[in-house]
DSSP file (Angstrom, degrees, kcal/mol; ACC not computed):
  #  RESIDUE AA STRUCTURE BP1 BP2  ACC     N-H-->O    O-->H-N    N-H-->O    O-->H-N    TCO  KAPPA ALPHA  PHI   PSI    X-CA   Y-CA   Z-CA
    1    1 A X              0   0    0      0, 0.0     2,-0.5     0, 0.0     0, 0.0   0.000 360.0 360.0 360.0 132.8    0.0    0.0    0.0
    2    2 A X        -     0   0    0      2,-0.0     2,-0.4     0, 0.0     0, 0.0  -0.946 360.0-156.6-120.2 131.4    1.4    3.3   -1.0
    3    3 A X        -     0   0    0     -2,-0.5     2,-0.4     0, 0.0     0, 0.0  -0.859   7.3-155.2-104.6 137.8    0.5    6.7    0.5
    4    4 A X        -     0   0    0     -2,-0.4     2,-0.1     3,-0.0     3,-0.1  -0.892  18.7-121.0-110.0 144.0    1.0    9.9   -1.4
    5    5 A X        -     0   0    0     -2,-0.4     2,-0.1     1,-0.1     3,-0.1  -0.445  34.4 -97.5 -79.0 155.8    1.4   13.2    0.2
    6    6 A X        -     0   0    0     -2,-0.1    -1,-0.1     1,-0.1     3,-0.1  -0.410  47.8 -98.0 -68.1 146.5   -0.9   16.1   -0.4
    7    7 A X        -     0   0    0      1,-0.1     2,-0.1    -2,-0.1    -1,-0.1  -0.354  45.3 -97.7 -65.9 147.5    0.3   18.6   -3.0
    8    8 A X        -     0   0    0      1,-0.1     2,-0.3    -3,-0.1    -1,-0.1  -0.426  38.9-115.2 -67.6 136.6    1.9   21.7   -1.6
    9    9 A X        -     0   0    0     -2,-0.1    -1,-0.1     1,-0.1     4,-0.1  -0.561  22.8-167.9 -75.2 133.2   -0.4   24.7   -1.4
   10   10 A X        +     0   0    0     -2,-0.3     2,-0.3     2,-0.1    -1,-0.1   0.045  66.6  59.5-106.0  23.7    0.6   27.5   -3.7
   11   11 A X  S    S-     0   0    0      0, 0.0     2,-0.2     0, 0.0     5,-0.1  -0.919  91.9 -87.7-144.6 167.1   -1.8   30.0   -2.1
   12   12 A X    >   -     0   0    0     -2,-0.3     3,-1.8     1,-0.1     4,-0.2  -0.559  53.9 -97.4 -78.2 142.7   -2.6   31.6    1.2
   13   13 A X  T 3  S+     0   0    0      1,-0.2    -1,-0.1    -2,-0.2     0, 0.0  -0.306 109.1  24.0 -57.9 140.2   -5.0   29.7    3.5
   14   14 A X  T 3  S+     0   0    0     -3,-0.1    -1,-0.2    32,-0.1     3,-0.1   0.334 112.3  71.4  88.2  -8.0   -8.5   31.0    3.3
   15   15 A X    X>  +     0   0    0     -3,-1.8     4,-1.5     1,-0.1     3,-1.2   0.262  56.4 114.1-121.6  11.3   -8.1   32.5   -0.2
   16   16 A X  H 3> S+     0   0    0      1,-0.3     4,-0.6    -4,-0.2     3,-0.3   0.875  79.9  46.3 -54.2 -43.7   -7.9   29.3   -2.3
   17   17 A X  H 34 S+     0   0    0      1,-0.2    -1,-0.3     2,-0.1     4,-0.1   0.702 113.1  50.4 -75.6 -17.1  -11.2   30.0   -4.1
   18   18 A X  H X4 S+     0   0    0     -3,-1.2     3,-1.2     1,-0.2     4,-0.4   0.651  88.4  77.4 -96.0 -16.6  -10.3   33.6   -4.8
   19   19 A X  H >< S+     0   0    0     -4,-1.5     3,-1.2    -3,-0.3    -1,-0.2   0.896  94.6  52.6 -58.9 -39.0   -6.8   33.2   -6.3
   20   20 A X  T 3< S+     0   0    0     -4,-0.6    -1,-0.3     1,-0.2    -2,-0.1   0.676 102.3  61.8 -69.8 -16.2   -8.4   32.0   -9.6
   21   21 A X  T X  S+     0   0    0     -3,-1.2     3,-1.7    -4,-0.1    19,-0.3   0.472  72.7 122.1 -90.9  -3.1  -10.6   35.2   -9.6
   22   22 A X  T <  S+     0   0    0     -3,-1.2    19,-0.2    -4,-0.4     3,-0.1  -0.356  78.7  17.8 -59.9 139.6   -7.6   37.6   -9.8
   23   23 A X  T 3  S+     0   0    0     17,-4.0     2,-0.3     1,-0.3    -1,-0.3   0.579 101.9 115.5  72.4  13.8   -7.9   39.9  -12.9
   24   24 A X  S <  S-     0   0    0     -3,-1.7    16,-2.4    16,-0.3     2,-0.3  -0.811  74.4-102.0-109.7 155.4  -11.6   39.1  -13.4
   25   25 A X  E     -A   39   0A   0     -2,-0.3    60,-3.0    60,-0.3     2,-0.3  -0.589  46.8-177.1 -79.1 131.7  -14.4   41.6  -13.1
   26   26 A X  E     -AB  38  84A   0     12,-3.3    12,-2.2    -2,-0.3     2,-0.5  -0.920  27.6-138.5-131.6 154.0  -16.4   41.4   -9.8
   27   27 A X  E     -AB  37  83A   0     56,-3.1    56,-2.3    -2,-0.3     2,-0.5  -0.943  23.1-166.5-105.6 132.5  -19.3   42.9   -8.0
   28   28 A X  E     -AB  36  82A   0      8,-3.2     8,-3.0    -2,-0.5     2,-0.6  -0.983   8.2-158.6-124.9 122.9  -18.8   43.6   -4.3
   29   29 A X  E     -AB  35  81A   0     52,-2.5    51,-3.0    -2,-0.5    52,-1.6  -0.894  18.8-149.6 -98.9 124.2  -21.6   44.4   -1.9
   30   30 A X  E >   - B   0  79A   0      4,-2.9     3,-1.9    -2,-0.6    49,-0.2  -0.512  24.5-111.3 -94.2 161.6  -20.4   46.3    1.1
   31   31 A X  T 3  S+     0   0    0     47,-2.2    48,-0.1     1,-0.3    -1,-0.1   0.783 116.9  57.9 -60.3 -30.0  -21.8   46.2    4.7
   32   32 A X  T 3  S-     0   0    0     46,-0.2    -1,-0.3     2,-0.1    46,-0.0   0.389 123.2-102.8 -85.1   5.5  -22.9   49.8    4.3
   33   33 A X  S <  S+     0   0    0     -3,-1.9    -2,-0.1     1,-0.3     2,-0.1   0.326  76.1 136.8  96.2  -7.4  -25.1   48.9    1.3
   34   34 A X        -     0   0    0     -5,-0.1    -4,-2.9    24,-0.1     2,-0.5  -0.406  44.0-143.4 -73.8 151.8  -22.8   50.3   -1.4
   35   35 A X  E     -AC  29  57A   0     22,-0.6    22,-2.4    -6,-0.2     2,-0.4  -0.973  16.1-170.9-117.9 124.5  -22.2   48.2   -4.6
   36   36 A X  E     -AC  28  56A   0     -8,-3.0    -8,-3.2    -2,-0.5     2,-0.4  -0.898   6.3-167.6-114.5 144.3  -18.8   48.3   -6.2
   37   37 A X  E     +AC  27  55A   0     18,-2.5    18,-2.5    -2,-0.4     2,-0.3  -0.994  32.6 116.2-130.8 126.5  -17.8   46.8   -9.6
   38   38 A X  E     -A   26   0A   0    -12,-2.2   -12,-3.3    -2,-0.4     2,-0.5  -0.980  64.0 -71.7-171.3 177.3  -14.2   46.5  -10.6
   39   39 A X  E     -AC  25  52A   0     13,-2.9    13,-2.3    -2,-0.3     2,-0.5  -0.764  45.6-126.6 -89.8 124.7  -11.4   44.2  -11.5
   40   40 A X  E     + C   0  51A   0    -16,-2.4   -17,-4.0    -2,-0.5   -16,-0.3  -0.571  37.7 165.2 -71.2 118.9  -10.0   42.1   -8.6
   41   41 A X  E     +     0   0A   0      9,-3.2     2,-0.3    -2,-0.5    -1,-0.2   0.684  59.5   8.0-108.8 -25.9   -6.2   42.7   -8.5
   42   42 A X  E     + C   0  50A   0      8,-1.2     8,-1.9     2,-0.0    -1,-0.3  -0.996  52.0 179.6-157.4 152.5   -5.2   41.5   -5.0
   43   43 A X  E     - C   0  49A   0     -2,-0.3     2,-0.2     6,-0.2     6,-0.2  -0.982  10.0-162.5-150.2 147.9   -6.6   39.6   -2.0
   44   44 A X    >   -     0   0    0      4,-1.1     3,-1.9    -2,-0.3    -2,-0.0  -0.625  44.6 -82.4-123.7-173.2   -5.0   38.6    1.3
   45   45 A X  T 3  S+     0   0    0      1,-0.3     0, 0.0    -2,-0.2     0, 0.0   0.633 127.2  54.5 -68.5 -12.8   -5.7   36.1    4.1
   46   46 A X  T 3  S-     0   0    0      2,-0.1    -1,-0.3   -31,-0.0     3,-0.1   0.306 117.3-111.3 -99.3   7.3   -8.2   38.6    5.7
   47   47 A X    <   +     0   0    0     -3,-1.9     2,-0.2     1,-0.3    -2,-0.1   0.696  61.0 160.6  66.0  22.0  -10.2   39.0    2.4
   48   48 A X        -     0   0    0     27,-0.1    -4,-1.1    28,-0.1     2,-0.3  -0.568  26.0-152.5 -67.5 138.0   -9.0   42.5    2.0
   49   49 A X  E     -CD  43  74A   0     25,-2.6    25,-2.5    -2,-0.2     2,-0.5  -0.859  20.7-156.7-119.3 148.4   -9.5   43.4   -1.7
   50   50 A X  E     -CD  42  73A   0     -8,-1.9    -9,-3.2    -2,-0.3    -8,-1.2  -0.991  19.3-171.0-120.0 121.1   -7.9   45.7   -4.2
   51   51 A X  E     -CD  40  72A   0     21,-3.1    21,-2.8    -2,-0.5     2,-0.3  -0.891   4.8-158.1-111.7 141.9  -10.2   46.6   -7.1
   52   52 A X  E    S+C   39   0A   0    -13,-2.3   -13,-2.9    -2,-0.4    19,-0.2  -0.881  74.1  17.9-119.2 152.8   -9.1   48.5  -10.2
   53   53 A X  E    S-     0   0A   0     -2,-0.3     2,-0.2   -15,-0.2    -1,-0.2   0.902  91.0-179.4  54.1  43.8  -11.2   50.5  -12.6
   54   54 A X  E     - D   0  70A   0     16,-2.6    15,-3.4    -3,-0.3    16,-1.4  -0.494  18.5-172.3 -80.9 140.5  -13.9   50.5   -9.9
   55   55 A X  E     -CD  37  68A   0    -18,-2.5   -18,-2.5    13,-0.3     2,-0.6  -0.980  21.6-134.6-124.9 145.0  -17.2   52.1  -10.2
   56   56 A X  E     -CD  36  67A   0     11,-2.8    11,-2.5    -2,-0.4     2,-0.5  -0.895  25.5-150.8 -94.8 120.0  -19.8   52.6   -7.4
   57   57 A X  E     -CD  35  66A   0    -22,-2.4   -22,-0.6    -2,-0.6     2,-0.5  -0.806   8.3-163.0 -98.8 128.0  -23.2   51.5   -8.8
   58   58 A X  E     - D   0  65A   0      7,-2.8     7,-1.8    -2,-0.5     2,-0.4  -0.947   6.4-161.6-112.3 124.1  -26.3   53.2   -7.4
   59   59 A X  E     + D   0  64A   0     -2,-0.5     2,-0.3     5,-0.2     5,-0.2  -0.872  16.2 171.2-106.2 135.6  -29.6   51.5   -8.1
   60   60 A X  E >   - D   0  63A   0      3,-2.6     3,-1.9    -2,-0.4     2,-0.2  -0.891  68.4 -51.5-138.8 110.5  -33.0   53.2   -7.8
   61   61 A X  T 3  S-     0   0    0     -2,-0.3    -1,-0.0     1,-0.3    34,-0.0  -0.443 120.8 -20.3  62.2-128.2  -35.9   51.0   -9.1
   62   62 A X  T 3  S+     0   0    0     -2,-0.2    34,-2.8    -3,-0.1     2,-0.3   0.166 124.6  83.5 -97.6  16.3  -35.0   49.8  -12.6
   63   63 A X  E <   -De  60  96A   0     -3,-1.9    -3,-2.6    32,-0.2     2,-0.3  -0.861  53.3-179.4-120.4 154.9  -32.4   52.6  -13.2
   64   64 A X  E     -De  59  97A   0     32,-2.1    34,-2.8    -2,-0.3     2,-0.3  -0.984  11.5-161.9-149.2 159.4  -28.8   52.8  -12.2
   65   65 A X  E     -D   58   0A   0     -7,-1.8    -7,-2.8    -2,-0.3     2,-0.4  -0.984  15.0-137.6-140.2 151.3  -25.8   55.2  -12.4
   66   66 A X  E     -D   57   0A   0     32,-0.3     2,-0.6    -2,-0.3    -9,-0.2  -0.929   5.9-160.0-115.1 131.4  -22.1   54.6  -12.0
   67   67 A X  E     -D   56   0A   0    -11,-2.5   -11,-2.8    -2,-0.4     2,-0.1  -0.949  26.8-125.7-105.7 117.7  -19.6   56.8  -10.1
   68   68 A X  E     +D   55   0A   0     -2,-0.6   -13,-0.3   -13,-0.2   -14,-0.0  -0.431  35.5 168.4 -63.9 132.5  -16.0   56.2  -11.2
   69   69 A X  E     -     0   0A   0    -15,-3.4     2,-0.2     1,-0.2   -14,-0.2   0.487  22.5-156.5-122.8 -11.1  -13.8   55.4   -8.2
   70   70 A X  E     +D   54   0A   0    -16,-1.4   -16,-2.6   -18,-0.1     2,-0.4  -0.485  65.8  11.0  73.8-134.5  -10.6   54.2   -9.7
   71   71 A X  E    S-     0   0A   0     -2,-0.2     2,-0.4   -19,-0.2   -19,-0.2  -0.693  76.3-171.7 -82.3 131.2   -8.4   51.9   -7.5
   72   72 A X  E     -D   51   0A   0    -21,-2.8   -21,-3.1    -2,-0.4     2,-0.5  -0.989  14.5-156.9-131.7 126.7  -10.4   50.9   -4.4
   73   73 A X  E     -D   50   0A   0     -2,-0.4     2,-0.5   -23,-0.2   -23,-0.2  -0.911  13.6-166.0-104.8 127.3   -9.1   49.1   -1.3
   74   74 A X  E     -D   49   0A   0    -25,-2.5   -25,-2.6    -2,-0.5     2,-0.3  -0.954  19.1-130.1-118.3 124.8  -11.8   47.2    0.6
   75   75 A X    >   -     0   0    0     -2,-0.5     3,-2.2   -27,-0.2     4,-0.3  -0.564  23.9-126.9 -70.5 133.2  -11.3   45.9    4.1
   76   76 A X  G >  S+     0   0    0     -2,-0.3     3,-1.6     1,-0.3    -1,-0.1   0.793 104.5  62.9 -54.6 -35.8  -12.4   42.3    4.2
   77   77 A X  G 3  S+     0   0    0      1,-0.3    -1,-0.3     3,-0.0   -30,-0.1   0.658  99.4  57.3 -68.4 -12.7  -14.7   42.7    7.2
   78   78 A X  G <  S+     0   0    0     -3,-2.2   -47,-2.2   -48,-0.1     2,-0.5   0.488  82.2 102.7 -93.5  -4.0  -16.8   45.1    5.1
   79   79 A X  E <   +B   30   0A   0     -3,-1.6   -49,-0.2    -4,-0.3     3,-0.1  -0.699  35.4 167.1 -85.2 123.7  -17.5   42.6    2.3
   80   80 A X  E    S+     0   0A   0    -51,-3.0     2,-0.3    -2,-0.5   -50,-0.2   0.780  71.6   8.8 -97.3 -40.1  -21.0   41.1    2.4
   81   81 A X  E     -B   29   0A   0    -52,-1.6   -52,-2.5     2,-0.0     2,-0.4  -0.999  57.7-175.1-146.9 138.9  -20.9   39.5   -1.1
   82   82 A X  E     +B   28   0A   0     -2,-0.3     2,-0.4   -54,-0.2   -54,-0.2  -0.989  17.1 163.9-136.1 125.1  -18.3   39.0   -3.8
   83   83 A X  E     -B   27   0A   0    -56,-2.3   -56,-3.1    -2,-0.4     2,-0.2  -0.999  36.0-115.5-146.9 143.8  -19.2   37.6   -7.2
   84   84 A X  E     -B   26   0A   0     -2,-0.4     2,-0.5   -58,-0.2   -58,-0.3  -0.506  29.6-131.7 -74.6 141.5  -17.6   37.4  -10.6
   85   85 A X        -     0   0    0    -60,-3.0     2,-0.9    -2,-0.2   -60,-0.3  -0.829  14.0-129.9 -96.0 128.6  -19.5   39.2  -13.4
   86   86 A X    >>  -     0   0    0     -2,-0.5     4,-1.0     1,-0.2     3,-0.9  -0.690  16.2-157.2 -77.0 108.9  -20.0   37.2  -16.6
   87   87 A X  T 34 S+     0   0    0     -2,-0.9     4,-0.4     1,-0.3    -1,-0.2   0.789  89.6  57.3 -62.1 -29.2  -18.7   39.6  -19.2
   88   88 A X  T 34 S+     0   0    0      1,-0.2    -1,-0.3     2,-0.1     3,-0.2   0.819 116.4  34.2 -70.6 -30.2  -20.8   37.9  -21.9
   89   89 A X  T X4 S+     0   0    0     -3,-0.9     3,-1.1     1,-0.1    -2,-0.2   0.421  90.7  98.3-103.4  -0.5  -24.1   38.6  -20.0
   90   90 A X  T 3< S+     0   0    0     -4,-1.0    -1,-0.1     1,-0.3    -2,-0.1   0.879  87.6  42.2 -58.4 -42.2  -23.1   41.9  -18.5
   91   91 A X  T 3  S+     0   0    0     -4,-0.4     2,-1.6     1,-0.2    -1,-0.3   0.549  91.9  92.5 -83.5  -6.0  -24.9   44.0  -21.0
   92   92 A X    <   +     0   0    0     -3,-1.1     2,-0.3     2,-0.0    -1,-0.2  -0.605  62.5 125.2 -88.7  78.0  -27.9   41.7  -21.0
   93   93 A X        -     0   0    0     -2,-1.6    -3,-0.0     2,-0.2    -2,-0.0  -0.946  63.1-140.4-137.7 154.8  -30.0   43.5  -18.3
   94   94 A X  S    S+     0   0    0     -2,-0.3     2,-0.2     2,-0.1    -1,-0.1   0.425  74.7 105.4 -91.5   0.1  -33.4   45.1  -18.0
   95   95 A X        -     0   0    0    -32,-0.1     2,-0.5     1,-0.0   -32,-0.2  -0.529  66.6-135.1 -82.4 149.0  -31.9   48.0  -16.0
   96   96 A X  E     -e   63   0A   0    -34,-2.8   -32,-2.1    -2,-0.2     2,-0.4  -0.905  12.7-138.1-106.4 125.8  -31.6   51.4  -17.7
   97   97 A X  E     +e   64   0A   0     -2,-0.5     2,-0.3   -34,-0.2   -32,-0.2  -0.680  27.6 177.4 -83.2 132.7  -28.3   53.4  -17.2
   98   98 A X        -     0   0    0    -34,-2.8   -32,-0.3    -2,-0.4     5,-0.0  -0.817  38.4 -78.4-126.8 168.2  -28.8   57.1  -16.6
   99   99 A X     >  -     0   0    0     -2,-0.3     4,-1.9   -34,-0.1     3,-0.4  -0.309  43.5-114.5 -67.7 154.9  -26.4   59.9  -15.8
  100  100 A X  H  > S+     0   0    0      1,-0.2     4,-2.4     2,-0.2     5,-0.2   0.823 113.2  58.5 -63.9 -33.8  -25.0   60.1  -12.3
  101  101 A X  H  > S+     0   0    0      1,-0.2     4,-1.8     2,-0.2    -1,-0.2   0.916 107.9  47.3 -62.2 -42.0  -26.7   63.4  -11.5
  102  102 A X  H  > S+     0   0    0     -3,-0.4     4,-2.4     1,-0.2    -2,-0.2   0.919 113.4  46.7 -65.3 -44.2  -30.2   61.9  -12.3
  103  103 A X  H  X S+     0   0    0     -4,-1.9     4,-2.4     1,-0.2    -1,-0.2   0.867 110.7  52.4 -70.6 -34.0  -29.6   58.8  -10.2
  104  104 A X  H  X S+     0   0    0     -4,-2.4     4,-2.2     2,-0.2    -1,-0.2   0.888 110.6  48.4 -66.5 -37.6  -28.3   60.8   -7.3
  105  105 A X  H  X S+     0   0    0     -4,-1.8     4,-2.4    -5,-0.2    -2,-0.2   0.916 112.0  48.8 -66.5 -43.0  -31.4   63.0   -7.4
  106  106 A X  H  X S+     0   0    0     -4,-2.4     4,-2.3     1,-0.2    -2,-0.2   0.894 111.4  50.5 -62.5 -39.5  -33.6   59.9   -7.5
  107  107 A X  H  X S+     0   0    0     -4,-2.4     4,-2.5     2,-0.2    -2,-0.2   0.911 109.8  50.2 -64.0 -42.5  -31.7   58.4   -4.6
  108  108 A X  H  X S+     0   0    0     -4,-2.2     4,-2.3     1,-0.2    -2,-0.2   0.919 112.1  47.2 -62.3 -44.1  -32.1   61.6   -2.6
  109  109 A X  H  X S+     0   0    0     -4,-2.4     4,-2.3     2,-0.2    -1,-0.2   0.879 111.7  51.2 -65.0 -38.2  -35.9   61.6   -3.3
  110  110 A X  H  X S+     0   0    0     -4,-2.3     4,-2.2     2,-0.2    -2,-0.2   0.918 111.7  46.6 -65.0 -43.6  -36.2   57.9   -2.4
  111  111 A X  H  X S+     0   0    0     -4,-2.5     4,-2.3     2,-0.2    -2,-0.2   0.895 111.9  51.2 -65.4 -39.9  -34.4   58.5    0.9
  112  112 A X  H  X S+     0   0    0     -4,-2.3     4,-2.2     1,-0.2    -2,-0.2   0.908 109.8  50.2 -62.9 -42.1  -36.5   61.5    1.7
  113  113 A X  H  X S+     0   0    0     -4,-2.3     4,-2.2     1,-0.2    -2,-0.2   0.900 110.2  49.8 -62.7 -42.2  -39.6   59.5    1.0
  114  114 A X  H  X S+     0   0    0     -4,-2.2     4,-2.3     2,-0.2    -2,-0.2   0.900 110.0  50.9 -63.6 -40.8  -38.4   56.7    3.3
  115  115 A X  H  X S+     0   0    0     -4,-2.3     4,-2.3     2,-0.2    -2,-0.2   0.898 109.9  49.6 -64.6 -40.3  -37.7   59.2    6.1
  116  116 A X  H  X S+     0   0    0     -4,-2.2     4,-2.3     2,-0.2    -1,-0.2   0.906 110.6  50.2 -64.0 -41.7  -41.2   60.8    5.7
  117  117 A X  H  X S+     0   0    0     -4,-2.2     4,-2.3     1,-0.2    -2,-0.2   0.896 110.2  50.5 -63.4 -40.1  -42.7   57.3    5.9
  118  118 A X  H  X S+     0   0    0     -4,-2.3     4,-2.8     2,-0.2    -2,-0.2   0.910 109.6  50.4 -63.8 -42.4  -40.7   56.5    9.1
  119  119 A X  H  X S+     0   0    0     -4,-2.3     4,-2.5     1,-0.2    -2,-0.2   0.924 110.9  49.0 -60.3 -44.9  -41.9   59.8   10.7
  120  120 A X  H  X S+     0   0    0     -4,-2.3     4,-2.3     1,-0.2    -1,-0.2   0.905 112.1  48.7 -61.2 -42.3  -45.5   59.0    9.9
  121  121 A X  H  X S+     0   0    0     -4,-2.3     4,-2.4     2,-0.2    -2,-0.2   0.919 111.5  49.0 -64.6 -44.1  -45.1   55.5   11.3
  122  122 A X  H  X S+     0   0    0     -4,-2.8     4,-2.6     1,-0.2    -2,-0.2   0.895 111.2  49.8 -64.0 -39.6  -43.4   56.8   14.5
  123  123 A X  H  X S+     0   0    0     -4,-2.5     4,-2.2     2,-0.2    -1,-0.2   0.916 110.6  49.7 -64.8 -42.1  -46.2   59.4   15.0
  124  124 A X  H  X S+     0   0    0     -4,-2.3     4,-0.8     1,-0.2    -2,-0.2   0.904 113.8  45.5 -62.6 -41.8  -48.9   56.7   14.6
  125  125 A X  H  <>S+     0   0    0     -4,-2.4     5,-2.9     1,-0.2     3,-0.5   0.892 110.9  53.2 -67.8 -39.5  -47.1   54.5   17.1
  126  126 A X  H ><5S+     0   0    0     -4,-2.6     3,-1.6     1,-0.2    -2,-0.2   0.888 104.2  55.8 -63.2 -39.6  -46.6   57.4   19.5
  127  127 A X  H 3<5S+     0   0    0     -4,-2.2    -1,-0.2     1,-0.3    -2,-0.2   0.769 107.4  50.5 -62.7 -25.9  -50.4   58.2   19.3
  128  128 A X  T 3<5S-     0   0    0     -4,-0.8    -1,-0.3    -3,-0.5    -2,-0.2   0.353 125.7-102.8 -93.7   4.2  -51.1   54.6   20.4
  129  129 A X  T < 5S+     0   0    0     -3,-1.6     2,-0.4     1,-0.3    -3,-0.2   0.587  81.5 126.7  88.3  10.7  -48.6   54.9   23.3
  130  130 A X      < -     0   0    0     -5,-2.9     2,-0.5    -6,-0.1    -1,-0.3  -0.853  41.8-160.5-104.4 137.1  -45.8   53.0   21.8
  131  131 A X        -     0   0    0     -2,-0.4     2,-0.3    -3,-0.1    -9,-0.0  -0.970   4.9-162.0-119.3 123.2  -42.3   54.4   21.6
  132  132 A X        -     0   0    0     -2,-0.5     3,-0.1   -10,-0.1    -6,-0.0  -0.761  30.5-101.7 -99.2 147.2  -39.8   53.0   19.1
  133  133 A X        -     0   0    0     -2,-0.3    -1,-0.1     1,-0.1     4,-0.0  -0.356  50.0 -92.8 -63.4 149.4  -36.1   53.6   19.4
  134  134 A X        -     0   0    0      1,-0.1     3,-0.3     2,-0.1    -1,-0.1  -0.314  25.8-148.7 -64.3 145.3  -34.8   56.2   17.0
  135  135 A X  S    S+     0   0    0      1,-0.2    12,-1.3    11,-0.1     2,-0.4   0.508  87.6  63.7 -94.1  -4.8  -33.5   54.9   13.7
  136  136 A X  E     +F  146   0B   0     10,-0.2     2,-0.3    11,-0.1    10,-0.2  -0.542  69.9 161.4-119.2  67.3  -30.9   57.6   13.2
  137  137 A X  E     -F  145   0B   0      8,-0.7     8,-2.3    -2,-0.4     2,-0.4  -0.658  33.5-133.3 -90.3 138.7  -28.5   57.0   16.1
  138  138 A X  E     -F  144   0B   0     -2,-0.3     6,-0.2     6,-0.2     2,-0.0  -0.736  19.3-139.2 -90.6 139.6  -25.0   58.3   16.2
  139  139 A X    >   -     0   0    0      4,-2.3     3,-1.9    -2,-0.4    -1,-0.1  -0.191  39.0 -82.4 -85.2-174.9  -22.2   56.0   17.2
  140  140 A X  T 3  S+     0   0    0      1,-0.3    -1,-0.1     2,-0.1    -2,-0.0   0.619 128.9  55.3 -66.8 -11.3  -19.2   56.8   19.4
  141  141 A X  T 3  S-     0   0    0      2,-0.2    -1,-0.3     0, 0.0     3,-0.1   0.356 119.3-105.7-100.9   3.7  -17.4   58.3   16.4
  142  142 A X  S <  S+     0   0    0     -3,-1.9     2,-0.5     1,-0.3    -2,-0.1   0.662  73.3 142.5  81.7  16.3  -20.2   60.7   15.5
  143  143 A X        -     0   0    0      1,-0.0    -4,-2.3    -6,-0.0     2,-0.4  -0.797  48.5-131.6 -93.5 129.6  -21.3   58.7   12.5
  144  144 A X  E     -F  138   0B   0     -2,-0.5     2,-0.3    -6,-0.2    -6,-0.2  -0.659  27.3-173.7 -84.4 131.1  -25.0   58.7   11.9
  145  145 A X  E     -F  137   0B   0     -8,-2.3    -8,-0.7    -2,-0.4     2,-0.5  -0.897  16.8-145.2-121.7 151.2  -26.5   55.2   11.3
  146  146 A X  E      F  136   0B   0     -2,-0.3   -10,-0.2   -10,-0.2   -11,-0.1  -0.977 360.0 360.0-115.9 129.4  -30.0   54.1   10.3
  147  147 A X              0   0    0    -12,-1.3   -11,-0.1    -2,-0.5    -1,-0.1   0.379 360.0 360.0-112.2 360.0  -31.3   50.9   11.7
């Protein structure tokens, strides 16, 4: 009976599946809700990423706009989702691309509408004697968060 040793690993532990994805176009969803699209150039054992030719994509309904960001370094703990984009199917979408000024205005109106709906909900609950915690709490660094 003959035993063979396992082949030597040529990659860092924890990154085996991503080494093959270097130099491919990826979509990255961040913990704060932003969506980045760019070419994966580097990754380390903490899943820190370096993206090149990066754009931040903003979606509102069936429309989107891209903000050029260039080289983007992402700390691994902020990555929620990472996926390769199929270049052959990339343009096959039902979404409509619009200029960034239009999508930013639509995003602002959407956020304003959500805030108004939250105010209405809080007032209705308050009238019934229920108090909900505020959704726009500042953390210890003075950063405003919505929960």
